[in-house]
N, CA, C and O atoms as CSV, one atom per row, in Angstrom:
chain,resi,resn,atom,element,x,y,z
A,1,UNK,N,N,12.158,4.541,-5.268
A,1,UNK,CA,C,11.103,3.869,-5.987
A,1,UNK,C,C,11.190,2.353,-5.796
A,1,UNK,O,O,10.186,1.654,-5.929
A,2,UNK,N,N,12.381,1.845,-5.487
A,2,UNK,CA,C,12.507,0.397,-5.293
A,2,UNK,C,C,11.671,-0.069,-4.104
A,2,UNK,O,O,11.177,-1.197,-4.107
A,3,UNK,N,N,11.502,0.788,-3.077
A,3,UNK,CA,C,10.639,0.443,-1.945
A,3,UNK,C,C,9.202,0.238,-2.398
A,3,UNK,O,O,8.504,-0.639,-1.890
A,4,UNK,N,N,8.763,1.044,-3.350
A,4,UNK,CA,C,7.390,0.930,-3.859
A,4,UNK,C,C,7.209,-0.409,-4.552
A,4,UNK,O,O,6.230,-1.110,-4.298
A,5,UNK,N,N,8.139,-0.771,-5.421
A,5,UNK,CA,C,7.997,-2.027,-6.147
A,5,UNK,C,C,8.141,-3.224,-5.214
A,5,UNK,O,O,7.486,-4.247,-5.418
A,6,UNK,N,N,8.983,-3.112,-4.202
A,6,UNK,CA,C,9.098,-4.190,-3.215
A,6,UNK,C,C,7.785,-4.329,-2.460
A,6,UNK,O,O,7.327,-5.445,-2.217
A,7,UNK,N,N,7.175,-3.209,-2.086
A,7,UNK,CA,C,5.908,-3.244,-1.364
A,7,UNK,C,C,4.805,-3.858,-2.216
A,7,UNK,O,O,3.953,-4.586,-1.706
A,8,UNK,N,N,4.821,-3.568,-3.495
A,8,UNK,CA,C,3.800,-4.094,-4.397
A,8,UNK,C,C,4.015,-5.566,-4.737
A,8,UNK,O,O,3.150,-6.194,-5.347
A,9,UNK,N,N,5.146,-6.114,-4.352
A,9,UNK,CA,C,5.478,-7.488,-4.689
A,9,UNK,C,C,4.725,-8.540,-3.902
A,9,UNK,O,O,4.772,-9.716,-4.261
A,10,UNK,N,N,4.034,-8.160,-2.845
A,10,UNK,CA,C,3.327,-9.146,-2.016
A,10,UNK,C,C,1.822,-9.021,-2.230
A,10,UNK,O,O,1.287,-7.913,-2.212
A,11,UNK,N,N,1.128,-10.154,-2.433
A,11,UNK,CA,C,-0.309,-10.090,-2.718
A,11,UNK,C,C,-1.152,-9.487,-1.594
A,11,UNK,O,O,-2.153,-8.827,-1.869
A,12,UNK,N,N,-0.770,-9.699,-0.346
A,12,UNK,CA,C,-1.539,-9.116,0.762
A,12,UNK,C,C,-1.441,-7.596,0.718
A,12,UNK,O,O,-2.436,-6.902,0.927
A,13,UNK,N,N,-0.257,-7.082,0.451
A,13,UNK,CA,C,-0.101,-5.628,0.395
A,13,UNK,C,C,-0.879,-5.032,-0.775
A,13,UNK,O,O,-1.439,-3.942,-0.656
A,14,UNK,N,N,-0.917,-5.734,-1.896
A,14,UNK,CA,C,-1.727,-5.244,-3.023
A,14,UNK,C,C,-3.211,-5.237,-2.658
A,14,UNK,O,O,-3.941,-4.322,-3.039
A,15,UNK,N,N,-3.654,-6.250,-1.924
A,15,UNK,CA,C,-5.062,-6.301,-1.495
A,15,UNK,C,C,-5.375,-5.166,-0.516
A,15,UNK,O,O,-6.458,-4.584,-0.571
A,16,UNK,N,N,-4.438,-4.851,0.376
A,16,UNK,CA,C,-4.632,-3.727,1.298
A,16,UNK,C,C,-4.853,-2.447,0.499
A,16,UNK,O,O,-5.760,-1.673,0.805
A,17,UNK,N,N,-4.041,-2.224,-0.508
A,17,UNK,CA,C,-4.197,-1.027,-1.332
A,17,UNK,C,C,-5.548,-1.013,-2.039
A,17,UNK,O,O,-6.183,0.036,-2.149
A,18,UNK,N,N,-5.986,-2.170,-2.515
A,18,UNK,CA,C,-7.307,-2.239,-3.163
A,18,UNK,C,C,-8.412,-1.863,-2.184
A,18,UNK,O,O,-9.339,-1.134,-2.537
A,19,UNK,N,N,-8.313,-2.358,-0.965
A,19,UNK,CA,C,-9.326,-2.049,0.047
A,19,UNK,C,C,-9.334,-0.562,0.384
A,19,UNK,O,O,-10.392,0.019,0.626
A,20,UNK,N,N,-8.159,0.047,0.401
A,20,UNK,CA,C,-8.074,1.465,0.761
A,20,UNK,C,C,-8.511,2.390,-0.371
A,20,UNK,O,O,-8.670,3.591,-0.153
A,21,UNK,N,N,-8.706,1.863,-1.557
A,21,UNK,CA,C,-9.221,2.696,-2.658
A,21,UNK,C,C,-10.591,3.266,-2.315
A,21,UNK,O,O,-10.940,4.365,-2.746
A,22,UNK,N,N,-11.367,2.512,-1.534
A,22,UNK,CA,C,-12.720,2.944,-1.178
A,22,UNK,C,C,-12.749,3.931,-0.012
A,22,UNK,O,O,-13.807,4.468,0.319
A,23,UNK,N,N,-11.608,4.170,0.604
A,23,UNK,CA,C,-11.533,5.127,1.706
A,23,UNK,C,C,-10.732,4.580,2.862
A,23,UNK,O,O,-10.360,3.406,2.866
A,24,UNK,N,N,-10.461,5.428,3.849
A,24,UNK,CA,C,-9.655,5.019,5.004
A,24,UNK,C,C,-10.293,3.869,5.777
A,24,UNK,O,O,-11.515,3.723,5.818
A,25,UNK,N,N,-9.434,3.061,6.386
A,25,UNK,CA,C,-9.877,1.948,7.230
A,25,UNK,C,C,-8.960,1.850,8.430
A,25,UNK,O,O,-7.793,2.238,8.371
A,26,UNK,N,N,-9.499,1.326,9.522
A,26,UNK,CA,C,-8.664,1.132,10.703
A,26,UNK,C,C,-7.771,-0.093,10.499
A,26,UNK,O,O,-8.058,-0.972,9.687
A,27,UNK,N,N,-6.695,-0.117,11.256
A,27,UNK,CA,C,-5.781,-1.257,11.188
A,27,UNK,C,C,-6.510,-2.537,11.556
A,27,UNK,O,O,-6.283,-3.576,10.937
A,28,UNK,N,N,-7.379,-2.479,12.550
A,28,UNK,CA,C,-8.131,-3.659,12.972
A,28,UNK,C,C,-9.060,-4.176,11.891
A,28,UNK,O,O,-9.145,-5.384,11.667
A,29,UNK,N,N,-9.761,-3.265,11.215
A,29,UNK,CA,C,-10.665,-3.680,10.141
A,29,UNK,C,C,-9.890,-4.296,8.984
A,29,UNK,O,O,-10.318,-5.293,8.403
A,30,UNK,N,N,-8.762,-3.706,8.657
A,30,UNK,CA,C,-7.933,-4.267,7.585
A,30,UNK,C,C,-7.393,-5.637,7.984
A,30,UNK,O,O,-7.452,-6.583,7.199
A,31,UNK,N,N,-6.873,-5.741,9.196
A,31,UNK,CA,C,-6.291,-7.007,9.648
A,31,UNK,C,C,-7.337,-8.117,9.678
A,31,UNK,O,O,-7.026,-9.269,9.377
A,32,UNK,N,N,-8.566,-7.782,10.036
A,32,UNK,CA,C,-9.635,-8.782,10.111
A,32,UNK,C,C,-9.994,-9.347,8.739
A,32,UNK,O,O,-10.590,-10.420,8.648
A,33,UNK,N,N,-9.640,-8.643,7.688
A,33,UNK,CA,C,-9.982,-9.079,6.331
A,33,UNK,C,C,-8.997,-10.098,5.764
A,33,UNK,O,O,-9.198,-10.596,4.656
A,34,UNK,N,N,-7.931,-10.418,6.508
A,34,UNK,CA,C,-6.896,-11.307,5.992
A,34,UNK,C,C,-6.635,-12.448,6.968
A,34,UNK,O,O,-6.702,-12.256,8.182
A,35,UNK,N,N,-6.340,-13.631,6.444
A,35,UNK,CA,C,-6.100,-14.796,7.306
A,35,UNK,C,C,-4.652,-14.885,7.802
A,35,UNK,O,O,-4.030,-15.945,7.744
A,36,UNK,N,N,-4.136,-13.768,8.282
A,36,UNK,CA,C,-2.776,-13.745,8.829
A,36,UNK,C,C,-2.827,-13.078,10.203
A,36,UNK,O,O,-3.821,-12.443,10.556
A,37,UNK,N,N,-1.768,-13.223,10.961
A,37,UNK,CA,C,-1.726,-12.661,12.313
A,37,UNK,C,C,-1.630,-11.137,12.277
A,37,UNK,O,O,-1.223,-10.548,11.275
A,38,UNK,N,N,-2.011,-10.519,13.384
A,38,UNK,CA,C,-1.907,-9.060,13.475
A,38,UNK,C,C,-0.460,-8.580,13.368
A,38,UNK,O,O,-0.210,-7.566,12.716
A,39,UNK,N,N,0.505,-9.274,13.985
A,39,UNK,CA,C,1.899,-8.836,13.797
A,39,UNK,C,C,2.342,-8.905,12.328
A,39,UNK,O,O,3.100,-8.049,11.871
A,40,UNK,N,N,1.877,-9.912,11.597
A,40,UNK,CA,C,2.211,-10.005,10.181
A,40,UNK,C,C,1.608,-8.827,9.425
A,40,UNK,O,O,2.268,-8.219,8.582
A,41,UNK,N,N,0.342,-8.507,9.733
A,41,UNK,CA,C,-0.302,-7.363,9.082
A,41,UNK,C,C,0.430,-6.071,9.431
A,41,UNK,O,O,0.587,-5.198,8.578
A,42,UNK,N,N,0.874,-5.946,10.665
A,42,UNK,CA,C,1.624,-4.760,11.069
A,42,UNK,C,C,2.876,-4.600,10.214
A,42,UNK,O,O,3.224,-3.488,9.818
A,43,UNK,N,N,3.552,-5.711,9.931
A,43,UNK,CA,C,4.722,-5.663,9.061
A,43,UNK,C,C,4.360,-5.203,7.656
A,43,UNK,O,O,5.090,-4.427,7.039
A,44,UNK,N,N,3.221,-5.691,7.152
A,44,UNK,CA,C,2.768,-5.253,5.824
A,44,UNK,C,C,2.455,-3.756,5.831
A,44,UNK,O,O,2.823,-3.035,4.903
A,45,UNK,N,N,1.771,-3.294,6.886
A,45,UNK,CA,C,1.461,-1.861,6.985
A,45,UNK,C,C,2.743,-1.036,7.001
A,45,UNK,O,O,2.830,-0.006,6.333
A,46,UNK,N,N,3.733,-1.486,7.760
A,46,UNK,CA,C,5.001,-0.751,7.829
A,46,UNK,C,C,5.694,-0.690,6.480
A,46,UNK,O,O,6.239,0.350,6.110
A,47,UNK,N,N,5.681,-1.785,5.744
A,47,UNK,CA,C,6.294,-1.808,4.415
A,47,UNK,C,C,5.596,-0.821,3.492
A,47,UNK,O,O,6.251,-0.088,2.751
A,48,UNK,N,N,4.261,-0.802,3.533
A,48,UNK,CA,C,3.490,0.121,2.699
A,48,UNK,C,C,3.737,1.575,3.100
A,48,UNK,O,O,3.824,2.455,2.244
A,49,UNK,N,N,3.849,1.824,4.417
A,49,UNK,CA,C,4.136,3.189,4.881
A,49,UNK,C,C,5.525,3.634,4.450
A,49,UNK,O,O,5.696,4.760,3.981
A,50,UNK,N,N,6.521,2.764,4.603
A,50,UNK,CA,C,7.890,3.109,4.223
A,50,UNK,C,C,7.999,3.410,2.730
A,50,UNK,O,O,8.820,4.226,2.311
A,51,UNK,N,N,7.173,2.752,1.944
A,51,UNK,CA,C,7.173,2.992,0.506
A,51,UNK,C,C,6.367,4.236,0.138
A,51,UNK,O,O,6.376,4.667,-1.015
A,52,UNK,N,N,5.676,4.808,1.114
A,52,UNK,CA,C,4.879,6.005,0.875
A,52,UNK,C,C,3.533,5.721,0.229
A,52,UNK,O,O,2.860,6.650,-0.218
A,53,UNK,N,N,3.123,4.452,0.171
A,53,UNK,CA,C,1.874,4.104,-0.491
A,53,UNK,C,C,0.642,4.297,0.390
A,53,UNK,O,O,-0.465,4.485,-0.114
A,54,UNK,N,N,0.842,4.250,1.707
A,54,UNK,CA,C,-0.259,4.524,2.628
A,54,UNK,C,C,0.197,5.515,3.689
A,54,UNK,O,O,1.388,5.643,3.973
A,55,UNK,N,N,-0.760,6.203,4.261
A,55,UNK,CA,C,-0.509,7.145,5.338
A,55,UNK,C,C,-1.282,6.679,6.561
A,55,UNK,O,O,-2.393,6.165,6.438
A,56,UNK,N,N,-0.703,6.856,7.732
A,56,UNK,CA,C,-1.330,6.443,8.984
A,56,UNK,C,C,-1.696,7.667,9.803
A,56,UNK,O,O,-0.919,8.615,9.921
A,57,UNK,N,N,-2.888,7.627,10.363
A,57,UNK,CA,C,-3.344,8.686,11.268
A,57,UNK,C,C,-3.782,8.028,12.562
A,57,UNK,O,O,-4.619,7.125,12.556
A,58,UNK,N,N,-3.219,8.479,13.663
A,58,UNK,CA,C,-3.582,7.913,14.969
A,58,UNK,C,C,-4.683,8.759,15.591
A,58,UNK,O,O,-4.590,9.984,15.662
A,59,UNK,N,N,-5.727,8.069,16.040
A,59,UNK,CA,C,-6.838,8.699,16.756
A,59,UNK,C,C,-6.992,7.936,18.064
A,59,UNK,O,O,-7.654,6.899,18.112
A,60,UNK,N,N,-6.377,8.453,19.125
A,60,UNK,CA,C,-6.384,7.724,20.394
A,60,UNK,C,C,-5.577,6.448,20.247
A,60,UNK,O,O,-4.389,6.484,19.926
A,61,UNK,N,N,-6.233,5.316,20.484
A,61,UNK,CA,C,-5.543,4.033,20.355
A,61,UNK,C,C,-5.766,3.380,18.993
A,61,UNK,O,O,-5.285,2.276,18.739
A,62,UNK,N,N,-6.490,4.063,18.128
A,62,UNK,CA,C,-6.819,3.517,16.816
A,62,UNK,C,C,-5.932,4.137,15.733
A,62,UNK,O,O,-5.698,5.345,15.719
A,63,UNK,N,N,-5.454,3.301,14.843
A,63,UNK,CA,C,-4.693,3.781,13.693
A,63,UNK,C,C,-5.570,3.600,12.461
A,63,UNK,O,O,-6.089,2.515,12.200
A,64,UNK,N,N,-5.720,4.673,11.720
A,64,UNK,CA,C,-6.514,4.645,10.492
A,64,UNK,C,C,-5.552,4.850,9.327
A,64,UNK,O,O,-4.766,5.798,9.306
A,65,UNK,N,N,-5.635,3.938,8.360
A,65,UNK,CA,C,-4.773,4.019,7.174
A,65,UNK,C,C,-5.572,4.539,5.995
A,65,UNK,O,O,-6.770,4.286,5.866
A,66,UNK,N,N,-4.874,5.277,5.134
A,66,UNK,CA,C,-5.502,5.720,3.895
A,66,UNK,C,C,-4.475,5.636,2.775
A,66,UNK,O,O,-3.268,5.716,3.007
A,67,UNK,N,N,-4.969,5.475,1.580
A,67,UNK,CA,C,-4.129,5.369,0.398
A,67,UNK,C,C,-3.474,6.709,0.109
A,67,UNK,O,O,-4.124,7.752,0.178
A,68,UNK,N,N,-2.199,6.683,-0.212
A,68,UNK,CA,C,-1.493,7.883,-0.656
A,68,UNK,C,C,-1.486,7.828,-2.180
A,68,UNK,O,O,-0.549,7.317,-2.792
A,69,UNK,N,N,-2.537,8.360,-2.773
A,69,UNK,CA,C,-2.740,8.241,-4.219
A,69,UNK,C,C,-1.582,8.831,-5.015
A,69,UNK,O,O,-1.250,8.314,-6.082
A,70,UNK,N,N,-0.969,9.886,-4.528
A,70,UNK,CA,C,0.139,10.510,-5.258
A,70,UNK,C,C,1.293,9.552,-5.458
A,70,UNK,O,O,1.864,9.491,-6.547
A,71,UNK,N,N,1.646,8.806,-4.434
A,71,UNK,CA,C,2.750,7.846,-4.554
A,71,UNK,C,C,2.380,6.710,-5.488
A,71,UNK,O,O,3.213,6.250,-6.268
A,72,UNK,N,N,1.131,6.252,-5.414
A,72,UNK,CA,C,0.685,5.179,-6.299
A,72,UNK,C,C,0.701,5.641,-7.752
A,72,UNK,O,O,1.116,4.892,-8.637
A,73,UNK,N,N,0.259,6.853,-7.998
A,73,UNK,CA,C,0.256,7.389,-9.355
A,73,UNK,C,C,1.676,7.535,-9.893
A,73,UNK,O,O,1.927,7.285,-11.071
A,74,UNK,N,N,2.588,7.935,-9.038
A,74,UNK,CA,C,3.986,8.085,-9.451
A,74,UNK,C,C,4.576,6.729,-9.843
A,74,UNK,O,O,5.315,6.634,-10.823
A,75,UNK,N,N,4.249,5.679,-9.078
A,75,UNK,CA,C,4.744,4.342,-9.400
A,75,UNK,C,C,4.184,3.860,-10.730
A,75,UNK,O,O,4.903,3.273,-11.539
A,76,UNK,N,N,2.899,4.109,-10.953
A,76,UNK,CA,C,2.274,3.701,-12.219
A,76,UNK,C,C,2.914,4.459,-13.386
A,76,UNK,O,O,3.196,3.870,-14.429
A,77,UNK,N,N,3.140,5.747,-13.213
A,77,UNK,CA,C,3.748,6.551,-14.273
A,77,UNK,C,C,5.153,6.040,-14.596
A,77,UNK,O,O,5.526,5.952,-15.766
A,78,UNK,N,N,5.922,5.708,-13.581
A,78,UNK,CA,C,7.268,5.182,-13.818
A,78,UNK,C,C,7.202,3.859,-14.556
A,78,UNK,O,O,7.952,3.636,-15.507
A,79,UNK,N,N,6.318,2.990,-14.127
A,79,UNK,CA,C,6.174,1.696,-14.790
A,79,UNK,C,C,5.754,1.873,-16.244
A,79,UNK,O,O,6.279,1.194,-17.126
A,80,UNK,N,N,4.831,2.758,-16.498
A,80,UNK,CA,C,4.396,2.999,-17.872
A,80,UNK,C,C,5.543,3.573,-18.713
A,80,UNK,O,O,5.681,3.245,-19.892
A,81,UNK,N,N,6.356,4.423,-18.104
A,81,UNK,CA,C,7.515,4.968,-18.810
A,81,UNK,C,C,8.501,3.867,-19.172
A,81,UNK,O,O,9.037,3.841,-20.280
A,82,UNK,N,N,8.735,2.956,-18.230
A,82,UNK,CA,C,9.650,1.837,-18.493
A,82,UNK,C,C,9.097,0.944,-19.592
A,82,UNK,O,O,9.821,0.571,-20.516
A,83,UNK,N,N,7.840,0.605,-19.499
A,83,UNK,CA,C,7.223,-0.267,-20.496
A,83,UNK,C,C,7.211,0.418,-21.865
A,83,UNK,O,O,7.499,-0.215,-22.880
A,84,UNK,N,N,6.885,1.680,-21.891
A,84,UNK,CA,C,6.851,2.418,-23.158
A,84,UNK,C,C,8.201,2.435,-23.838
A,84,UNK,O,O,8.285,2.269,-25.055
A,85,UNK,N,N,9.269,2.634,-23.064
A,85,UNK,CA,C,10.613,2.670,-23.646
A,85,UNK,C,C,11.051,1.320,-24.124
A,85,UNK,O,O,11.726,1.220,-25.148
A,86,UNK,N,N,10.682,0.253,-23.399
A,86,UNK,CA,C,11.089,-1.092,-23.793
A,86,UNK,C,C,10.347,-1.567,-25.033
A,86,UNK,O,O,10.890,-2.341,-25.821
A,87,UNK,N,N,9.112,-1.110,-25.213
A,87,UNK,CA,C,8.352,-1.560,-26.376
A,87,UNK,C,C,8.541,-0.635,-27.570
A,87,UNK,O,O,8.007,-0.887,-28.650
A,88,UNK,N,N,9.305,0.440,-27.371
A,88,UNK,CA,C,9.594,1.336,-28.459
A,88,UNK,C,C,8.522,2.374,-28.743
A,88,UNK,O,O,8.537,2.996,-29.805
A,89,UNK,N,N,7.583,2.575,-27.811
A,89,UNK,CA,C,6.547,3.588,-28.016
A,89,UNK,C,C,6.951,4.906,-27.439
A,89,UNK,O,O,6.196,5.874,-27.523
């Protein structure tokens, strides 16, 4: 789970997840939406994949990413559990 929280720690990665809420997108389309280099975006994609937050599907030379909602829901549930215990609820 620490990989998930590390992945969520960067604003670009959080924005990628927001964009993927609306459906799958290609790596190129995602990269074009951010003012960073493609290699930097590739690193962000890898971090998100390693954390299980996104899934990659290769179609020829194109990589299409989609949100892994199950992993995101698990992270939210864990966070809510932590917050609930700390606040005494």
